[in-house]
Residue, then its C-alpha position, 0 to 999 in steps of 0.5 A: x521389473x520396475x519401470x526406469x521411466x517411472x523411477x526417473x520421473x519420480x526422481x526428477x519430481x523429488x529433486x524439484x521438490x527439494x529445490x523448492x524447499x531449499x529456496x523457501x528456506x533461503x527466503x526465510x533465512x534472508x528475511x531473518x537476516x534482514x530483521x536482525x540487520x534493521x534492528x541493529x541499525x535502529x539500536x546503533x542510531x539510538x546509541x549515537x543519539x543517546x550518547x550525542x556521539x557525533x558532537x562528543x567525538x568530533x567532525x570525523x566521528x562517522x568516518x572513524x566509527x565506520x572504519x573502526x567497526x570494519x576493523x573490529x568485524x572483518x567482512x561486515x557490510x552495511x556500515x559505511x559512513x553514509x549508512x551510519x548517518x542514516x542509522x541515527x536519522x532512522x532512530x530519530x524518525x521513530x523515537x517518539x513512537x517507540x516505547x520499549x526500545x531501551x529494554x530491547x536494545x539491552x537484550x538484543x532480542x528480535x523474537x518478542x518485539x513490539x508491533x511497531x518495531x516488528x513492522x520496522x524490521x519487516x521491510x528492506x533497509x533500502x526502503x527505509x533510506x528512501x522513507x528517511x529522505x522523503x518523510x524525515x519530518x513526518x513519522x506518521x507518513x513514514x509509518x503509513x508507507x511502511x504498512x502499505x509496503x508490508x501489506x502490498x509487497x511493494x518494491x522500492x520503485x513502487x514505494x517511490x512511485x506512490x510517495x510521488x503520487x501523494x498517496x498519503x495525502x489522498x488516502x481515506x480523504x473522500x467525503x463519506x457518510x460511512x461512520x453514520x450508516x456502517x458499523x465501526x470496523x466496517x466503516x473504518x475499512x470502507x473509508x480507508x479504501x477511498x482517495x481524494x482526488x483519484x489520479x486518472x492521468x494514466x487515461x491520457x486524456x487532455x482535451x475536451x471529453x465526455x463521460x463515455x470517453x473517460x470510462x473507455x480510457x479507464x477500462x482501456x488502462x484497467x490495470x492502472x485503474x485497479x492499481x489506483x483504486x487500491x488493493x482488493x478491488x475486483x472488476x465485475x463490469x461496465x454499464x452493468x445491467x440491473x432489471x428493476x421491475x419493467x425498467x432497465x438501469x445501468x451502473x457505470x462501473x461495478x466492482x467487488x471488494x475482496x477485503x470488505x466483502x461487498x459490491x462497490x458501485x462506482x459512478x464517474x461524472x465529468x461535471x461538478x457534483x450536484x445533489x441529484x447524483x446522490x439519489x441516483x447512486x443511492x438507488x443503484x446501491x439499494x438495487x444491488x443489495x436486493x439483486x446481487x448481494x448474497x447473505x454472506x456479503x456486506x452492504x453495497x457501497x457507492x463511490x461517486x467520482x466527479x470532476x470537482x465538488x463543493x464540499x459543503x454541498x456534498x456533505x449535506x447530500x451525504x447526510x440526506x442518504x441512508x446508504x453508504x456513499x463516498x464522494x471524491x474528485x479526480x485529476x487528469x492533468x497533474x503529473x505523476x510518475x507512471x511506473x507501476x513496477x513491482x505492483x504485481x511481482x511474479x513468483x520468479x521475480x520474488x525469488x530472484x530479487x528478495x535476497x538482493x533487495x534486503x541487502x544494504x543498498 
């Protein structure tokens, strides 16, 4: 005789599996709907721009078009007067970068989109409206944040947070010798991981401080520190001990970068950069290559973050080193929004909010 308990357990597991499968299908359907909706907004904006419809049909054009579309398509959402105005601005922001759009609009086919248009269709309309407002004169900046949103799964709040933190202006801006000492693909990826300046306002330090106090504050706020460093950084240790012959040396902060597949030595200096700093961090980089680097790891990278730097002195120092090193500064005082909501969403948050986020906001 079959045990009813076993049957019940199997049944409950089956129900949970079905529920999970259904939720996944809903998410896929929601993403598909979002892609079609964004593509329609893009094509509508192109129509308005090409026809010069807002000039041709008078001052009430947007209100009339919104009303007429709602009459023609009962129950339609997302075509308010305000949204239609955004559609034109949406198209104009990216129009110079879109090569094949006329052909695509005619076919209205979202299955074979160019990469750029596919990326535009991959984030919610609410994100686009934010980018239109904040990056209206700079399509490259807007595209940068689209790529970052896709890569990191940013919520709208997180996107706004990074815009306000001047991420675009800081990303990849550290001085480095990567191009001369690393192969091309790796050097580009290494440069992209850098910022200048780094925003350490989360450390909460305002008065006089020393290196120990600063490093303590960074590690006390390790989540914020890792978010500021960027995606891919995994913390290994502080004052990481290296036994070099009979000498002991200690690295300020050691990380492993999951995307670059290499160790990253981080030295934090509360003084202005000086030439001897290059020799110190270069020695740590070489030591890590000998003592820690595995055969399938890429060469270790050094990141020197100083209170301030003289760019010419830093560049001369970098040219003197054969090790991959970047030099940046940090900022403790500039005010930035501190919310990191959406940086690391839970599965439950994703399932609960995805559909809502991709609707018109």
